[in-house]
C-alpha positions as CSV (number, residue, x, y, z in Angstrom):
1,M,-3.9,16.2,-14.1
2,G,-6.3,15.7,-11.2
3,K,-6.0,13.4,-8.2
4,K,-6.8,9.7,-8.7
5,D,-10.3,8.7,-7.5
6,D,-8.8,6.5,-4.7
7,L,-6.9,9.5,-3.3
8,K,-10.0,11.6,-3.4
9,Q,-11.8,9.1,-1.4
10,V,-9.1,9.0,1.2
11,D,-9.1,12.8,1.4
12,S,-12.9,12.7,1.8
13,I,-12.6,10.2,4.6
14,A,-9.9,12.3,6.3
15,R,-12.2,15.3,6.2
16,E,-15.1,13.3,7.5
17,F,-13.0,12.2,10.5
18,R,-11.5,15.6,10.9
19,M,-7.9,14.4,10.5
20,S,-5.1,17.0,10.6
21,P,-2.8,17.1,7.6
22,E,-0.3,15.1,9.6
23,L,-2.9,12.4,10.5
24,R,-4.0,12.3,6.9
25,K,-0.5,11.5,5.8
26,A,-0.1,8.8,8.5
27,F,-3.5,7.4,7.5
28,G,-2.3,7.0,3.9
29,I,0.8,5.2,5.1
30,F,-1.3,3.0,7.3
31,L,-3.5,2.0,4.3
32,E,-0.5,1.1,2.2
33,K,0.9,-1.0,5.0
34,E,-2.5,-2.7,5.4
35,K,-2.5,-3.6,1.6
36,R,1.1,-4.7,1.8
37,N,0.3,-7.0,4.7
38,G,-2.5,-8.7,2.8
39,H,-5.3,-6.7,4.5
40,G,-6.4,-5.0,1.3
41,G,-9.9,-4.1,0.3
42,T,-12.4,-5.6,-2.2
43,G,-12.5,-2.5,-4.4
44,N,-10.7,-4.0,-7.4
45,N,-8.0,-6.4,-8.4
46,R,-5.3,-4.3,-6.7
47,G,-6.9,-4.6,-3.3
48,D,-8.0,-0.9,-3.1
49,F,-10.6,-0.2,-0.4
50,T,-14.2,0.7,-1.0
51,Y,-15.6,3.8,0.6
52,Q,-17.2,1.8,3.4
53,E,-13.9,-0.1,4.0
54,L,-12.0,3.2,4.2
55,R,-14.4,4.4,6.8
56,Q,-13.8,1.3,8.8
57,K,-10.0,1.6,8.4
58,A,-10.2,5.2,9.5
59,K,-12.0,4.1,12.7
60,E,-9.3,1.4,13.3
61,F,-6.5,3.9,12.6
62,L,-7.8,6.5,14.9
63,E,-8.4,4.0,17.7
64,D,-4.8,3.0,17.5
65,S,-3.4,6.5,17.2
């Protein structure tokens, strides 16, 4: 079974922003915390992020790293 589409998008964003494997993992944790804290995206009823929202979150994450 292949990766879920949302994980593929996160991987794509990580490549775009040239994240190391360690940063990619930390980025995933950051996204889950954002969703848990009510800062989820508008992608669907579960609060997943759209591609553009992921790009913005990546910028925020990298600025804080």
